[in-house]
TORLOMAR-6957 format. One record per residue (C-alpha): y, x, z; residue in one letter. Coordinates in nm, 2 decimals, padded with zeros to 4 digits, m for minus. Each point is the difference from the previous one (the first is absolute). Layout:
# TORLOMAR-6957
SITE|Y|X|Z|rest
SITE|Y|X|Z|A
...
# end
This chain:
# TORLOMAR-6957
SITE|Y|X|Z|rest
SITE|m05.17|08.05|m02.18|M
SITE|00.33|00.12|m00.12|L
SITE|00.10|m00.15|m00.33|S
SITE|00.06|00.34|m00.16|H
SITE|m00.35|00.11|00.09|T
SITE|m00.15|m00.32|m00.13|A
SITE|00.21|00.03|m00.32|D
SITE|m00.13|00.35|m00.07|H
SITE|m00.37|m00.10|00.06|L
SITE|00.04|m00.31|m00.22|F
SITE|00.15|00.19|m00.29|W
SITE|m00.24|00.30|00.03|M
SITE|m00.28|m00.25|m00.06|A
SITE|00.17|m00.18|m00.28|R
SITE|00.08|00.32|m00.19|Y
SITE|m00.35|00.12|00.03|T
SITE|m00.14|m00.33|m00.12|E
SITE|00.25|m00.01|m00.29|R
SITE|m00.09|00.35|m00.11|A
SITE|m00.37|m00.10|m00.02|E
SITE|00.07|m00.32|m00.18|S
SITE|00.22|00.18|m00.26|T
SITE|m00.28|00.25|m00.05|A
SITE|m00.25|m00.29|m00.05|R
SITE|00.22|m00.17|m00.26|M
SITE|00.07|00.31|m00.19|L
SITE|m00.37|00.09|m00.02|D
SITE|m00.08|m00.34|m00.13|V
SITE|00.27|00.02|m00.27|C
SITE|m00.14|00.34|m00.11|I
SITE|m00.35|m00.15|m00.03|Q
SITE|00.14|m00.30|m00.20|N
SITE|00.19|00.24|m00.23|A
SITE|m00.33|00.15|m00.11|L
SITE|m00.10|m00.33|m00.16|M
SITE|00.07|m00.05|m00.37|P
SITE|00.36|m00.13|m00.04|Q
SITE|00.32|00.05|m00.19|T
SITE|00.28|00.22|00.12|A
SITE|00.21|m00.30|00.07|L
SITE|m00.27|m00.16|00.21|A
SITE|m00.04|00.32|00.20|A
SITE|00.38|00.01|00.07|Q
SITE|m00.01|m00.37|00.10|Q
SITE|m00.28|00.09|00.25|G
SITE|00.21|00.27|00.16|W
SITE|00.31|m00.22|00.01|R
SITE|m00.21|m00.27|00.17|A
SITE|m00.07|00.26|00.28|L
SITE|00.38|00.06|00.04|L
SITE|00.06|m00.37|00.01|R
SITE|m00.27|m00.04|00.26|M
SITE|00.20|00.23|00.23|S
SITE|00.34|m00.14|m00.10|E
SITE|00.10|00.34|m00.13|L
SITE|00.08|m00.07|m00.37|E
SITE|00.37|00.04|00.04|G
SITE|m00.02|00.32|00.19|A
SITE|m00.25|00.14|m00.25|F
SITE|00.21|m00.10|m00.31|D
SITE|00.30|00.18|00.15|A
SITE|m00.18|00.33|m00.01|Q
SITE|m00.26|m00.02|m00.28|Y
SITE|00.02|m00.11|m00.36|D
SITE|m00.35|m00.14|m00.03|A
SITE|m00.29|m00.12|00.23|P
SITE|m00.25|00.26|m00.11|T
SITE|m00.29|00.11|00.22|Q
SITE|00.16|00.33|00.08|K
SITE|00.34|m00.15|00.08|N
SITE|m00.14|m00.28|00.22|V
SITE|m00.23|00.24|00.19|I
SITE|00.30|00.24|00.06|D
SITE|00.21|m00.29|00.13|F
SITE|m00.26|m00.15|00.22|L
SITE|m00.15|00.32|00.13|V
SITE|00.25|00.29|00.01|R
SITE|00.35|m00.15|m00.01|D
SITE|00.16|00.02|00.34|L
SITE|00.29|m00.21|m00.12|K
SITE|m00.25|m00.29|m00.03|N
SITE|m00.05|m00.11|00.36|P
SITE|m00.34|m00.16|m00.09|S
SITE|m00.14|00.31|m00.17|S
SITE|m00.31|00.16|00.16|I
SITE|00.20|00.31|00.08|A
SITE|00.27|m00.21|00.17|S
SITE|m00.25|m00.21|00.19|C
SITE|m00.20|00.29|00.14|L
SITE|00.32|00.18|00.09|T
SITE|00.13|m00.32|00.17|G
SITE|m00.33|m00.04|00.18|A
SITE|00.02|00.36|00.13|R
SITE|00.36|m00.03|00.10|E
SITE|m00.06|m00.32|00.20|N
SITE|m00.30|00.16|00.16|A
SITE|00.20|00.31|00.10|R
SITE|00.26|m00.23|00.16|A
SITE|m00.26|m00.14|00.24|V
SITE|m00.24|00.29|00.05|R
SITE|m00.01|m00.07|00.37|G
SITE|m00.14|m00.35|m00.07|T
SITE|m00.27|00.12|m00.24|L
SITE|m00.31|00.20|00.08|T
SITE|00.00|00.36|m00.12|T
SITE|m00.27|m00.09|m00.26|E
SITE|00.22|m00.27|m00.16|V
SITE|00.31|00.22|m00.02|W
SITE|m00.20|00.29|m00.15|E
SITE|m00.16|m00.23|m00.26|T
SITE|00.34|m00.13|m00.11|K
SITE|00.15|00.35|m00.01|N
SITE|m00.30|00.16|m00.18|A
SITE|00.01|m00.28|m00.26|T
SITE|00.37|00.08|m00.07|W
SITE|m00.06|00.37|m00.02|I
SITE|m00.31|m00.04|m00.24|E
SITE|00.20|m00.24|m00.21|M
SITE|00.27|00.27|m00.06|Q
SITE|m00.27|00.24|m00.12|D
SITE|m00.17|m00.25|m00.23|L
SITE|00.32|m00.11|m00.16|L
SITE|00.09|00.36|m00.08|K
SITE|m00.34|00.05|m00.17|G
SITE|m00.13|m00.17|m00.32|D
SITE|m00.24|m00.25|00.14|M
SITE|00.23|m00.29|m00.07|L
SITE|00.02|00.10|m00.37|E
SITE|m00.36|00.08|m00.06|H
SITE|m00.19|m00.23|00.24|N
SITE|00.23|m00.26|00.15|P
SITE|m00.29|m00.21|00.13|S
SITE|m00.10|00.29|00.22|Q
SITE|00.35|00.00|00.15|F
SITE|m00.01|m00.37|00.06|F
SITE|m00.34|00.03|00.17|E
SITE|00.15|00.26|00.22|W
SITE|00.28|m00.24|00.10|V
SITE|m00.25|m00.27|00.08|K
SITE|m00.22|00.24|00.20|H
SITE|00.30|00.11|00.21|R
SITE|00.09|m00.36|00.07|S
SITE|m00.35|m00.08|00.11|H
SITE|00.00|00.31|00.22|L
SITE|00.33|m00.09|00.15|S
SITE|m00.12|m00.35|00.08|R
SITE|m00.33|00.12|00.15|G
SITE|00.17|00.26|00.22|V
SITE|00.25|m00.25|00.12|T
SITE|m00.25|m00.26|00.10|V
SITE|m00.24|00.26|00.14|G
SITE|00.24|00.19|00.22|T
SITE|00.29|m00.22|00.10|M
SITE|00.02|m00.22|00.31|L
SITE|m00.03|m00.37|m00.09|Q
SITE|00.35|m00.09|00.11|D
SITE|00.32|m00.12|m00.16|E
SITE|00.04|00.32|m00.20|A
SITE|m00.32|m00.07|m00.18|L
SITE|00.10|m00.37|m00.05|N
SITE|00.32|00.11|m00.18|F
SITE|m00.20|00.23|m00.22|I
SITE|m00.25|m00.27|m00.09|H
SITE|00.29|m00.24|m00.06|L
SITE|00.16|00.23|m00.25|G
SITE|m00.33|00.07|m00.17|T
SITE|m00.11|m00.36|m00.05|F
SITE|00.34|m00.13|m00.10|L
SITE|00.04|00.26|m00.27|E
SITE|m00.36|m00.05|m00.11|R
SITE|00.05|m00.38|m00.04|A
SITE|00.31|00.07|m00.21|D
SITE|m00.18|00.25|m00.23|N
SITE|m00.31|m00.22|m00.05|T
SITE|00.22|m00.29|m00.10|A
SITE|00.20|00.22|m00.25|R
SITE|m00.32|00.14|m00.16|I
SITE|m00.14|m00.35|m00.04|L
SITE|00.31|m00.14|m00.15|D
SITE|00.06|00.27|m00.26|V
SITE|m00.37|00.04|m00.10|K
SITE|m00.05|m00.38|m00.04|F
SITE|00.30|m00.02|m00.22|Q
SITE|m00.14|00.28|m00.21|A
SITE|m00.34|m00.16|m00.03|V
SITE|00.15|m00.35|m00.08|G
SITE|00.01|00.07|m00.37|A
SITE|m00.36|00.12|m00.01|I
SITE|m00.27|m00.25|m00.09|E
SITE|m00.21|m00.09|00.30|P
SITE|m00.36|00.13|00.01|G
SITE|00.07|00.29|m00.23|T
SITE|m00.07|00.37|00.05|V
SITE|00.38|00.08|00.04|P
SITE|00.03|m00.25|00.27|E
SITE|m00.30|00.15|00.19|F
SITE|00.16|00.35|m00.02|Y
SITE|00.34|m00.13|00.12|Y
SITE|m00.16|m00.19|00.29|M
SITE|m00.23|00.29|00.09|A
SITE|00.30|00.24|00.01|A
SITE|00.19|m00.24|00.22|L
SITE|m00.29|m00.02|00.25|L
SITE|m00.04|00.38|00.00|R
SITE|00.37|00.04|00.07|S
SITE|m00.05|m00.16|00.34|V
SITE|m00.35|00.14|00.06|S
SITE|m00.16|m00.35|m00.05|A
SITE|m00.23|00.05|m00.30|F
SITE|m00.32|00.04|00.21|E
SITE|00.11|m00.27|00.24|V
SITE|00.04|m00.25|m00.29|Y
SITE|m00.36|00.07|m00.10|R
SITE|m00.12|m00.07|00.35|K
SITE|00.20|m00.32|00.05|V
SITE|m00.05|m00.16|m00.34|Y
SITE|m00.30|00.17|m00.16|R
SITE|00.11|m00.12|m00.34|D
SITE|00.23|00.07|m00.30|A
SITE|00.35|00.11|00.08|I
SITE|00.25|m00.28|m00.07|T
SITE|00.37|m00.01|00.06|A
SITE|m00.02|m00.30|00.23|A
SITE|m00.25|00.16|00.23|R
SITE|00.19|00.33|00.00|V
SITE|00.31|m00.19|00.11|A
SITE|m00.20|m00.19|00.27|E
SITE|m00.14|00.32|00.14|L
SITE|00.32|00.20|00.01|L
SITE|00.20|m00.30|00.15|M
SITE|m00.23|m00.21|00.21|L
SITE|m00.30|00.21|00.11|E
SITE|00.06|00.07|00.37|P
SITE|m00.27|00.27|00.02|K
SITE|00.17|00.21|m00.28|L
SITE|00.24|00.26|00.17|P
SITE|00.25|m00.02|m00.28|R
SITE|00.01|m00.38|m00.06|S
SITE|00.32|m00.19|00.07|L
SITE|m00.16|m00.21|00.27|V
SITE|m00.16|00.30|00.18|A
SITE|00.33|00.19|00.00|C
SITE|00.20|m00.30|00.13|M
SITE|m00.27|m00.06|00.26|G
SITE|00.05|00.36|00.12|A
SITE|00.38|m00.04|00.00|V
SITE|m00.03|m00.31|00.22|V
SITE|m00.23|00.17|00.25|C
SITE|00.23|00.30|00.04|N
SITE|00.31|m00.22|00.03|L
SITE|m00.17|m00.18|00.29|R
SITE|m00.06|00.33|00.18|E
SITE|00.36|00.12|m00.03|I
SITE|00.18|m00.34|00.05|R
SITE|00.33|00.00|00.18|N
SITE|00.26|m00.26|00.11|T
SITE|00.15|m00.03|m00.35|Q
SITE|m00.30|00.02|m00.23|S
SITE|m00.15|m00.35|00.04|Q
SITE|00.14|m00.12|m00.33|E
SITE|m00.12|00.31|m00.18|T
SITE|m00.34|m00.04|00.14|E
SITE|m00.01|m00.37|m00.10|R
SITE|00.12|00.09|m00.35|F
SITE|m00.29|00.25|m00.04|A
SITE|m00.25|m00.24|00.14|E
SITE|00.11|m00.27|m00.25|Q
SITE|m00.04|00.25|m00.29|L
SITE|m00.34|00.09|00.12|H
SITE|m00.10|m00.36|00.05|A
SITE|00.11|m00.09|m00.35|D
SITE|m00.23|00.27|m00.15|L
SITE|m00.29|m00.11|00.22|Q
SITE|00.04|m00.36|m00.12|A
SITE|00.05|00.08|m00.37|A
SITE|m00.25|m00.06|m00.28|A
SITE|00.01|00.23|m00.30|I
SITE|m00.02|m00.29|m00.24|D
SITE|00.31|m00.16|00.14|D
SITE|00.18|00.34|m00.01|I
SITE|m00.09|00.06|m00.36|L
SITE|00.10|m00.36|m00.09|E
SITE|00.35|00.04|00.14|Q
SITE|00.03|00.35|m00.15|G
SITE|m00.11|00.33|00.15|L
SITE|00.33|00.17|m00.08|H
SITE|00.20|m00.27|00.17|A
SITE|m00.23|00.02|00.31|Y
SITE|00.02|00.38|00.02|L
SITE|00.38|00.00|m00.05|T
SITE|00.04|m00.23|00.29|K
SITE|m00.25|00.20|00.21|F
SITE|00.19|00.33|m00.07|L
SITE|00.33|m00.17|00.09|S
SITE|m00.16|m00.11|00.33|C
SITE|m00.13|00.35|00.07|V
SITE|00.35|00.14|m00.07|D
SITE|00.15|m00.25|00.24|E
SITE|m00.27|00.08|00.26|L
SITE|00.09|00.37|m00.02|G
SITE|00.37|m00.09|00.06|R
SITE|m00.09|m00.21|00.30|R
SITE|m00.22|00.28|00.15|I
SITE|00.29|00.25|m00.05|S
SITE|00.24|m00.25|00.17|R
SITE|m00.23|m00.06|00.30|D
SITE|m00.16|00.34|00.06|F
SITE|00.14|00.28|m00.21|L
SITE|00.32|00.17|m00.11|V
SITE|00.14|m00.21|m00.29|P
SITE|00.06|00.23|m00.29|D
SITE|00.06|m00.16|m00.34|E
SITE|m00.06|00.32|m00.20|S
SITE|m00.35|00.04|00.15|M
SITE|m00.09|m00.37|m00.05|E
SITE|00.11|00.02|m00.36|A
SITE|m00.20|00.32|m00.06|A
# end
């Protein structure tokens, strides 16, 4: 497959997944904002979301305070922010348009219709009066896009590159959500009602609340939440499941220069498979996730080098 085609497919998938993850994180922050808290605590919560996406500097350059309205505008509407939902869905549509001949008609029409509907929704007042409804729409369109892609496309290299972009982006987002949310819950006394609500919100942000109940059938604790979202291979958004999918798709598209990249991904996956949550928490969850995110970033660079069209602006987005 031509590197330009692979590049468009990879980033089409990453932008779609990033839009969904941003919608999930924003929805959880809105739910948390409904809990009794001071104005300062509310602003700290919104700033934590910006920190999660490494967008504090870009936000502060445009806005005077991290209020709910300002953060939602920045992370949803702002086309100058390359990680906003509007930018991501536009990027997904433009990358799909560039490779229309590789996609099925259903996949292209889904991407295009999502972009058109987004324009209409952002012109209306849904985001002001019912932001959660808008975020549910973003998640629904992402689910629809994934389903149409898997259900209509030939299982060849094109689909492998789409899966590769999806799961690499998902691993990155799950790690970021875990890191920021666990830092926020660190000051809360274990076993209290506030800790339960924070952990429940974290599970819902990755569609894992019901799964947690099935796996543990017990009270929600921070250690078990971390174990589920990092080390449970049957959870689609866990770190180990995402890296397993990355490894499988790299094997399908391997070329003469990708051996080291494949080995790097396999080692990252093996480390997660062999890890124990008690050991991770003992050494420090933040330190572990920081190292993991660094490895994911390095893996993305290696994939670009071996298969895609290297573009620093896109990788930094």
